N, C-alpha and C positions, 0 to 999 in steps of 0.2 A: 231615258235620261231622268224622267220623273221618278221612276222606280229607284234608280241609283241615289237620287236626292233623299227619298224617304228612308232608304237603308242607312245612309250616312247620319240622318237625324236620329234614327233609332239607336245606332251605335253610340252617338254622342250622349243620348239620354241614359243609356246603360252605364257609360263611363262616369257620368256625373252622379248617378245613383250609387255606384260603387264607392265613389269618393266620400259620399255623405255617411255611409254605413258606420265608420268609426265614431261619428259624432256622439251617439248615446253613451259610448264608453268614456268619451272625454267629459261629458256632462256628469257622468257617474263619479269620475275621478275628482272633478271639481267639487262635487257635493261631499265627497269623502274628506277632502281637504278642509272644508268649512265646518266640520264637526268640531265643536268647541267644548273643552272641559274647563271648569272654573277652579282656580288655584289661589290659595292664600298661604298655606303652609304645606311643606312636604317633609316626610320623615327622612332624615339624613344621618350620616355618621358624623356627629358634631365634632368628635375628637380629631377628625381628618380635614376639617375645613381650614383653608388658608385665609386667616383674617388680615393678613398684610395685603395681599393682592385683591381679596374680596371677590364679589360675584363675577367680575369680568375675567379673573385669572390673568395669566400671562398673555393670553392670545389677544385680549382686548386693550392692552396697555397702549395709551396714545403715543404717537410719534410727534413730539413737540419741537423737533428741529425746524420744521417748516409749517407755519401757521397762516391760515387765510381767514380774514374777518369776513363773515357773511352778513350779519345784521345784529342789532341790539334787540334782546328779548324784552317784551313789555310785560308788566304785571309784577306784583310782589314788591317787598320793601328793599330788596337787595339787587344791586346792579348785576345784570347778566348779559352775556354776549353769545351769539351762535357763531361757532368757528368750524373750520375744517382742518384736520391735522395732516402731517406729511404722508400718511397712508390713505388719505381720502375719507377717513371716518369723520362724521359730524358729532360735535359736542356742544353742550351748553356750559359755558364757563361762568361760575359764580364767584364774584369778588366780594371780599368782606369777611366779617367776623364769623359768619355761619359756615364758611367753607370747611374749616377743620372739624367742627363739631358734627356736621353732617356726614363727613367722610367716615369718622369713627362710628357714629350711630348706625349707619348702613351696615357696616361690617358685623357689629354685634347682633343686630336683628337678623341679618342673613345667616349668621353663624349657627343659629339654632333651627334654621329651616324655613324662615319666612321669605316671601318674594320681596325683592327690593329693586331699586334702580341699580345700574352699573355706574360706579364712579371711581375717580382717582384724585389724589391731591398732588398738584404740581407746586413745588416750593417757589418757583419763579417762572413767570410766563410773560413773553412779549407778544401782544396782539397788535399787528400792524395798524397804525392809524388811531389806536386807542391808548397805548402806553404799555409800561412794564409793571406787572403786579406780583405781589408775594402771596403765597398760600392760596392758590386758585383751585377750586373744585371743578373738575371736568365730569359732567354727567353725559353718558352716551346716548346717542340717538340712532340705534342700529336700524338697518334697512328692513329687517324682518319683524320689526316691532311697530305697531300702530298705537298711538295714544288715544284711548277711547274716553268714555264718560267718567265723571266723578262718581264715587260711591259714598254712601252714608254710613256712619258708625251705627245708627239705629236700625236701618233697614238695608239688609244685604243678604246674600245667599248663605252666609255663615252664622247668621243670628242664632245664639244659643249654643254654639260649639266651643270646645276648648281652644280651638285655634284662634278664634276671635277674642276670647277672654285673655288668652296668653299675649296677644298683640297689645291689648289694652294695658296689661301689666308691664310689658316692655316700655310702653310710653311713659308710665309712671316711674319706672326705673331710670329712664333717661332724663327725667324732669322736662319732658316735652310740654311746655305750657301753651303751645299754639295748636290745640286740638280742635280746629274748626270742624263743624259738622260734616262738610264735604270738601272744603277748599283745598286741603292738602292730600286728599285721597284720590287716587286715579286708578283706572283699569288699563292694563297693557295687553294688547292682543298680540301674541307671539306666534308667528308662522313657523311650525316645526316640520314642514314638508307635507307628510301625509295627514297631519292633524294640526290643530291650533289650540292654544291655551289662553284663557283670559285670566290674567293675574291681577289680584286685588292688592294694591301697594299703597303704603304711606309714602308719598313722593318727597315731601319736604320735611326733612328731619334736622333742620338747622337750628331751631329754637330749643336746643338741648344742652345738657352738661353745664347747667348753671343752677339757679334756684327758681322756683315757680312763683314767688311773690308772697304777699301778706294777706290778701283778702279774696274770698270767692264772691265778690259783689260786682255786678256790671259796672263798667267804667273804671272801678278801683282795682280790678284784678291784675292790672298791669303793674301796679306799684310794687317795687322791690324785685321784679323779675330780672333774670340775667341769663346769659348763654355763653358757652365756651369759656367758662371760668373754673379752673380746677379747685380753687379754694372754696368757692361757693358750692360747687357740686359735692366736694368732700364734707362740707359742714351741713348739708341739707338733711332734713329728716325724711324718712321714707315710709315707714309703717307705724301706725298708732292703733291702739286697741280700745274698745269701749268696755263697759262693765260686763257684757256678755261674752267677751273674748272674741268678738267678730274681728276679722282682718279688715282694716281700713287703711287707705293710703293717704298720706299727707300731701294732697295735691291741691294747688291753688293756681288756677288758670282757666282757659276756655273749656267748656263742656265738663264741669266737675261731676255731674251726675253719671257720667260714663262708667264710673267705678263702683256704683252702688250695688250691682248684681253679681259681683265676683265672689265665688265661693272658695272655701279652703281647698277643695279638690282642684279647682282651677289653678290656685297658687302652687299646689303640690306638683301639678303637671308641668308648669313653667319652671319651677325650681329644679326639677329633675333634668330638664333640658340644659339649663344654665350650668348646673353642677358638672356637666361633661366638658365644659370649656376649661382648658388648662391656663395656668398663669401666663404662659408664653402667648397663647392665642389672644388673651385679653389685652396684653401689652402690645401685641402686634397691631391690633385695631387702632390704638392710639399712636403707635409708631407710624402707621400708614398716613396719619393725618399731620405728620411733621411737627408733633409736639416735642418739647425739650425733654431730656431725660427725667428731670424732676417733675415735670407736668405729667409725664407718662406714669410715673410711680404714684402720684396723687390720684389721678383718674382711676388707674387700675385698682388701687387699694380700696377706693370708695365703691367702685362697681362690685368688687368681690364682697365687700361688707353688705351690700344690698342683696346679693345672692344669699348670703348667710341669714339675713333677716327673713327672706322669703322661706328659706328652708326651715328655720326655727319656728316661725309663726304658723306655718301649715302643719308641722308636726304637733305642735301644742294643741291647735284647734282640733285636728283629727283625733288626737288621743282622748279628747273629752267626749267623743261621741259614744 
């Protein structure tokens, strides 16, 4: 009987050992999944990007027929609510003046290959217990995306690259006067199954499409600034030149030194990307933000004029070399 007992124990030990054998493979698989590549910009076919639906495409469109209020989001100057839509997707709803400008800005930045948030503009949205609001920006909170640390304009893995310089140029083009050193920049860890990607994103693009102000002086830099204003955006100055013909941007806002190290070749690279956008794509970006027909025309015309300024300025500067 004792012998039978020891045989049973031995068989049990063998069975448990066999069950554990696959574990190293599981650990290896998990390690493989956690390999992370860093992304800010990717080469894309700009001409085929849908700037009406934006980075979320048709598959991520929110189902707003049934909305559930989850909580109020803290932080920032704009009122925001966390909600769940009829499909079970979670969103952050932004109420106020920045909703339209951010929706359009995301599409234009994403259109030339930059990583962005996923968002949509809902013309009217009722949030139970909170009210009915017009022009609400919904920003996705996908299950496969983790919001990680903030990143700095001055210290990041893309320092010195065309990708980072091009992103700065885009901020100047959009008249984004709220370029905090880290506050509006976030990394998004995206699980893509066998691999993960860490995307470096300018998350808050609401302070755009107006004018940047009058002074680059602490405290006073806020004077004269605006956002989401087609007339102000259309009348704003973009590029100015000094006696040496260097390309300088007329930027008045936070972090003005950000544009001091941009070269003519950086401008050329960015202009070549933007020139691939069609008139329809540019208008679609503003149409997605629920602007009126006349506002769309004003914004689109001003944005195209800034592309031409980039194109002409870089050609002139490079021709002098």
